[in-house]
C-alpha positions, -999 to +999 in steps of 0.1 A: -001+000-001+014+034-010+008+064+014+011+097-006+019+126+013-007+153+016-003+179-009-002+214+013+008+235-015-014+265-022-011+253-059-036+226-046-072+238-048-088+217-022-061+228+004-068+265-007-105+258-003-099+243+031-075+271+040-104+298+033-130+277+053-105+275+081-097+313+078-135+321+079-138+303+111-107+320+126-124+355+116-156+347+133-137+331+164-122+364+167-154+383+175-169+352+196-141+352+222-137+315+236-132+330+274-170+339+271-180+310+251-166+286+275-172+306+308-199+290+331-224+321+331-257+325+318-261+342+285-281+376+282-289+404+258-323+406+237-347+377+238-316+352+241-318+352+282-355+342+279-347+310+258-327+296+288-354+285+312-372+266+281-339+247+276-335+239+311-369+228+316-366+208+285-337+191+301-346+187+337-384+179+334-395+170+298-370+148+286-368+126+319-404+121+315-401+110+279-414+142+264-402+168+240-434+192+243-452+197+275-467+225+296-450+251+315-463+272+345-435+298+343-452+325+318-483+338+305-505+321+330-489+289+315-487+277+281-476+246+261-438+245+256-424+231+224-460+225+210-456+254+186-418+265+188-393+246+174-374+220+198-344+206+179-320+234+191-329+230+225-326+191+224-291+198+210-287+219+240-299+194+266-280+166+252-247+187+249-254+196+286-248+162+298-214+166+286-205+202+293-221+226+318-256+237+310-245+272+304-217+266+282-237+241+262-263+268+258-238+291+243-221+265+218-254+258+203-264+295+197-235+300+177-236+269+158-255+288+127-229+314+125-202+287+116-228+265+098-238+290+072-204+295+055-198+258+054-232+252+042-228+279+014-197+262+003-212+229+000-243+241-017-222+257-044-203+225-049-238+203-049-247+229-079-215+220-097-198+255-096-160+247-099-133+261-078-131+288-064-166+298-067-179+277-036-152+289-013-161+324-025-195+319-016-185+308+018-164+340+021-191+361+009-213+350+038-193+369+061-207+403+050-243+388+053-236+376+090-220+407+100-247+430+083-258+456+110-289+467+088-311+448+111-314+430+144-346+412+142-352+396+107-331+364+113-299+350+096-272+377+107-253+379+139-273+409+153-305+389+146-288+361+166-277+384+194-313+395+199-321+356+201-327+341+168-300+316+168-327+288+158-337+309+127-297+309+120-290+273+125-322+267+102-311+288+075-276+269+074-295+236+072-315+252+044-285+260+023-274+225+028-306+211+018-308+233-014-277+221-027-284+186-017-318+185-033-304+202-064-278+174-068-299+146-055-329+149-078-306+152-109-286+120-098-318+104-081-295+097-050-296+104-015-334+109-010-328+095+028-305+121+037-325+149+020-355+137+041-334+136+072-325+174+065-358+183+056-371+170+091-343+187+108-353+220+091-387+216+099-378+209+138-356+240+138-375+268+126-408+274+106-395+300+079-368+277+067-392+249+064-415+269+045-387+278+020-376+245+019-412+231+007-413+262-017-382+245-036-403+216-048-420+235-077-387+243-093-381+205-100-415+202-115-406+230-138-373+219-149-352+187-154-317+179-169-311+142-167-342+127-149-378+125-162-407+141-147-419+109-132-386+103-116-381+139-103-416+135-089-411+104-074-380+115-056-397+147-045-424+125-031-396+103-014-379+132+004-409+154+014-431+123+024-404+107+044-392+140+058-425+151+071-432+117+086-400+120+104-409+151+121-447+143+123-443+135+163-442+174+164-455+187+132-492+167+132-500+183+169-485+217+159-510+218+129-540+204+149-536+231+177-531+263+156-568+271+168-547+277+203-521+299+194-523+340+187-514+352+151-489+376+148-500+396+118-478+427+110-465+441+077-431+455+084-422+491+072-383+494+062-359+511+038-339+500+010-307+501+031-320+479+058-325+451+033-291+460+014-266+480+036-238+496+028-217+463+038-236+443+011-248+468-016-216+466-034-224+431-040-254+436-060-237+443-094-217+408-087-251+392-081-263+407-115-234+393-130-237+358-118-269+355-139-266+331-169-287+311-189-281+283-169-300+255-147-285+266-114-289+304-122-325+297-129-325+281-097-313+311-077-337+335-096-365+309-084-357+310-049-356+349-052-390+347-065-403+325-039-390+346-012-409+376-026-439+358-031-438+343+005-431+382+016-464+392-001-484+363+013-468+367+049-500+386+065-523+358+050-499+331+065-502+351+096-461+354+103-439+385+099-432+393+063-398+406+070-384+372+079-384+361+045-359+388+033-327+371+049-334+343+021-331+369-006-299+384+009-280+350+011-290+340-022-277+372-040-245+369-019-242+333-035-249+346-069-225+374-062-195+345-058-205+332-091-206+367-106-171+376-093-154+347-107-172+354-143-150+387-148-123+382-122-101+357-146-099+387-171-075+405-143-064+377-123-049+346-139-040+327-109-073+315-092-057+304-059-039+339-059-071+356-069-092+337-038-065+347-014-069+383-024-106+383-024-104+368+013-083+395+025-104+423+009-137+408+020-121+402+056-111+439+057-146+454+044-166+432+068-142+444+097-146+480+086-181+479+084-187+462+118-194+486+146-215+475+173-215+437+169-183+432+189-194+448+218-230+432+218-213+398+215-191+404+245-223+420+265-243+387+258-218+362+262-201+375+294-235+368+309-259+383+337-232+373+364-206+397+348-225+427+347-220+455+370-258+454+383-256+418+387-257+421+426-290+444+423-307+418+399-297+386+421-311+406+452-342+411+433-344+374+424-333+364+461-359+386+482-389+370+458-377+336+455-404+311+460-420+279+441-445+277+414-474+276+435-467+310+448-489+339+434-471+353+401-450+380+399-459+410+373-434+436+359-438+470+344-414+469+310-388+493+312-359+496+288-337+505+319-337+468+328-309+466+299-284+473+328-289+436+339-281+422+307-314+427+287-345+446+289-365+414+290-343+403+322-374+399+345-387+372+322-359+349+340-376+352+371-386+315+368-348+307+361-334+325+389-363+328+416-384+297+409-415+320+405-441+326+377-441+358+359-467+371+333-447+380+303-426+357+286-410+350+251-434+326+230-462+350+232-478+335+197-479+299+220-498+315+249-536+322+245-532+345+274-506+366+264-530+394+246-545+400+281-511+401+297-498+428+272-531+445+276-525+447+316-492+459+309-504+488+289-527+497+319-495+500+343-469+513+322-462+549+303-445+529+274-461+493+269-445+470+240-479+463+226-468+439+199-499+427+188-514+444+156-547+428+163-552+441+198-554+476+211-530+493+234-549+508+264-542+540+280-526+542+318-550+531+343-534+513+375-570+508+390-580+487+362-546+471+360-548+460+396-582+444+390-565+424+360-535+417+383-557+400+408-575+381+381-542+368+372-533+359+407-504+382+409-490+392+444-460+411+436-452+436+413-422+453+400-420+486+388-395+512+375-410+542+361-419+574+382-453+576+370-461+538+380-444+540+414-464+571+421-495+556+409-487+526+434-476+548+462-512+563+463-531+531+458-547+515+487-546+483+471-508+478+472-481+479+499-449+490+492-423+462+501-386+472+490-365+495+466-337+480+450-316+507+434-347+527+420-363+495+412-394+492+436-416+460+446-450+463+460-474+438+470-512+437+464-531+435+494-559+406+499-556+372+493-544+352+466-552+321+450-549+301+419-583+280+420-610+307+433-647+305+445-671+325+424-693+354+435-717+349+406-729+321+385-710+317+353-727+328+320-727+307+290-717+329+258-720+310+223-695+329+199-674+318+168-646+338+178-638+333+217-606+352+216-622+382+203-652+378+228-629+374+257-607+403+248-638+427+247-649+410+282-615+417+296-617+455+287-650+458+308-640+459+346-679+461+355-681+423+344-649+408+353-664+388+382-687+372+360-667+346+340-680+336+306-680+299+295-670+300+261-669+263+250-702+251+262-714+237+233-682+214+223-676+208+261-709+202+277-717+164+266-730+156+299-753+184+307-731+201+337-741+235+328-779+228+329-795+259+346-768+286+338-776+317+323-769+323+287-760+357+269-756+370+234-742+403+242-716+419+266-741+447+274-767+421+288-745+398+311-767+388+342-749+388+376-770+361+394-752+356+429-741+325+443-756+320+476-731+294+491-700+307+509-672+283+500-633+279+499-611+265+475-572+257+477-548+248+448-515+235+445-495+239+413-468+218+402-453+211+366-481+198+343-503+192+373-528+210+396-543+200+427-575+216+442-597+212+475-631+227+477-653+228+504-686+227+484-684+200+454-708+210+428-701+246+429-678+262+402-643+267+405-622+293+385-587+276+375-564+309+369-543+289+345-545+290+307-570+267+291-557+241+263-577+209+255-547+188+266-558+193+301-576+165+317-593+164+350-600+136+377-632+142+401-651+163+374-669+156+343-651+185+323-630+215+320-647+245+304-627+274+286-634+308+309-631+340+303-604+352+293-587+322+288-586+302+320-603+269+330-635+263+350-648+232+364-674+218+386-659+194+411-679+161+422-653+153+450-636+176+478-605+167+460-597+169+422-565+170+399-559+184+367-531+169+345-517+180+312-520+150+290-517+139+253-541+145+224-550+123+197-531+144+172-497+137+192-507+098+193-513+102+154-481+121+150-457+093+167-474+066+147-465+085+115-430+091+128-425+054+138-438+044+104-414+066+088-385+052+110-396+019+099-394+030+062-357+045+067-339+011+063-359+001+033-355+035+015-316+029+024-314-003+009-332+007-024-311+017-051-332+048-061-353+072-040-370+043-021-403+051-037-420+048-073-452+056-088-471+029-104-468+024-142-500+042-153-490+073-133-454+072-146-468+070-182-492+099-176-467+123-160-439+116-189-464+120-217-480+153-201-448+168-187-451+201-211-487+202-197-479+199-161-448+223-161-472+249-179-497+245-152-471+247-124-457+280-140-490+294-141-500+285-106-465+300-094-471+333-115-506+334-101-497+333-065-472+359-072-497+384-087-523+375-060-498+380-033-489+414-044-525+424-046-529+409-008-501+427+003-514+463-004-545+457+008-534+444+043-549+467+071-516+484+076-510+492+041-544+504+043-539+525+072-505+541+059-524+549+027-550+568+047-525+587+067-507+597+035-540+609+022-546+627+054-510+645+055-518+656+017-551+673+032-572+650+010-596+647+037-628+632+021-606+601+006-588+600+038-620+595+056-630+569+031-599+550+035-598+552+069-635+537+070-621+508+048-595+499+075-620+500+104-643+477+083-626+447+093-602+455+120-624+474+147-599+460+177-566+464+159-540+482+178-540+512+156-579+511+153-586+539+177-562+558+156-581+553+126-614+562+144-598+596+156-582+608+123-613+594+103-633+620+125-608+646+121-611+640+083-645+647+083-638+678+108-612+691+084-635+687+055-662+707+068-686+678+076-691+689+110-723+669+121-707+635+109-676+644+125-689+651+159-708+618+156-676+598+146-659+615+178-686+599+199-683+565+183-645+569+194-653+575+230-678+547+231-656+518+213-623+531+226-627+549+261-592+541+270-579+560+236-550+585+242-567+608+217-598+611+241-591+647+252-580+658+218-612+643+204-635+655+230-622+692+223-626+685+183-661+676+190-670+707+210-655+727+180-677+705+156-708+713+176-699+750+176-690+751+138-726+734+133-743+760+152-750+740+182-735+764+208-752+746+239-736+714+230-703+730+223-703+747+258-711+715+274-684+694+257-654+722+259-666+719+298-662+681+297-627+685+286-618+706+313-633+685+339-622+653+325-588+662+313-576+691+336-538+685+330-541+682+291-532+713+268-568+706+254-583+719+285-565+750+282-576+755+243-611+744+258-609+773+282-600+800+256-628+790+231-654+791+262-640+829+268-647+836+232-680+822+232-688+843+264-676+874+246 
């Protein structure tokens, strides 16, 4: 046997490529300092810290109980953890933490995507049969993408990672691997199993990357080189069928439970230099130069086309449109690598030398355009414990330390918490104090999250209000405290001067302690997770229980009358006979329960134990409802407003536990079937799946027709997506504001009405109602304007525009000749909003009237 020495000469293309990849890794590592990566401190920064508790809960509770998803009591009054959010990166963390300390394992998995993306870009370009040095250049061109500081929330780049988007970044790396492997696999008819496993890994890592991976399939229907349509289609069926089957244990229940999520429908406003910042914009001409009349160029163009289409359809998919932009950015950088070597040989004859020059220039360019990333990396990875304010944060957690069964903690949101490591520092209260808190990270997974954010708005001068579909209330501590009691909150952490002063003046709260400007108050009175009722629950039939519960939550006068929202579905055994019904929130009957009874509850992971002194009487459980909850000692669990559970115990002691659904059992059966099919697929020479002869013949004979239909469908989706995008509520609202600014008031009023027609509870609805009334006022339509101002007061009593609207309603009455109503209205402004500037204006107008 002859052993040949390794050729380590730079003339060796393989060695040169390996050197470039190692240089890229070293460049990245120079920013992610090993002394922080391998320090046993708790990562922080952005959303990152809020991922730590879920990962730890998975390792310490779910996996030992042979579960990947389950119930977490820690945030949002409880929510199903990893039923909707993507578990694979967290499984990596849990498994690695059995070898390394948990904090280090967490950090290493979070940076996995940064190192994976350049390697995946290299592999992708090789699979697309680009010759040296294009693949190595593609890996190199990932650096400007990764270090792009144009945004920190879209995903893929390092700022997005530091904000908490590590799962997205890993998924993006896996997508690049899949895009290249699928391209070569379809052509050769090989590696279907490997691609199926890769597809499953993508799906379990992040949803956006999975959607993009699925969107690749039509390209291989539209085009083909060596394989016939029947072979390409059977290959795709094997990959996507087996891949989906492998992830069905999670995917099926996730789809089946979509009704128990909160959609995040938002159209993002952005500028061109956010999409293509200076660090990347110079690569655009190279990307254009990379387009040739080849199938692989067509592949890149198709991916860009898919990204734009998905961007336009995002609102209808109930996802964030801007999250599809990183796919466009990364594909453009790959195209730029091909474009660079289309022209570089004219000036650089030696490809290896040219690659080394390109590497030096790209790294210098990336470093020159990197400003805040190094400090942010150090801030995150040095951890909570290295912050100057760590002793204060540690003492707050120590003061509040307790168990899950103790009442919840509410936190006023404040940007000044950044000094602890992140402005979301107190979402880690379950990690450091062992107590439940209201706000968390996975808000779309929690049906109680809209109510939590609404309550935050009532006790904060600057609340987050993240949902476009839900209003943001005005500051009102009295209402906030009523809602805090409903959430079984005892301790409240406050920071702003306004909130601290309001709590000091409240007779319902007691000051407990000050920690360097952060104050803790305790609500007076009893606290309990399971409560007896003062009034009989009311059955309310509705098709949209979330919207109804939200409107109920906004009405303090009926908070003590819970609505049963799933009576038709749940009351199969007649537990609710004799209860009052209602069809309007204006007609909620208050029927007292004459008996006085007591209830006690103890909460644990996925379990609630309750004792009642009076079986047969209703018990409200202040934990989020989910159909997976089961009960022993009662017939049914009912969904009660706002999003809680209600039971009628049949015994003095009952137990609720979080079980498994039929969808979970079905999902696991499909996954087991897919796992059993894996050996057969591996042993088979082809893709492991083939169509019957008749279907094969049909596909091959009708290939042109099928390709034409596919092309028409793709083009139709694109055109329809554009149309839908410009008719989303936010686009309509923006159009109306532009018309108002241009003083086209009649058209503005009409457009605001178009917005309000289907979005009366949108976060911008009170703004739209106000500007609609102002448009009519400015157009001289004073009577309709006065009526619209009245509608604003009725529909949105908490609107921040109330004082201004009331003042202009007075002016509308005055200009319409109704002086009596004008005087009354202007006096209301002075009485109801005495501290506002509109009270001063009203006083001036009244003096003019009297004169």
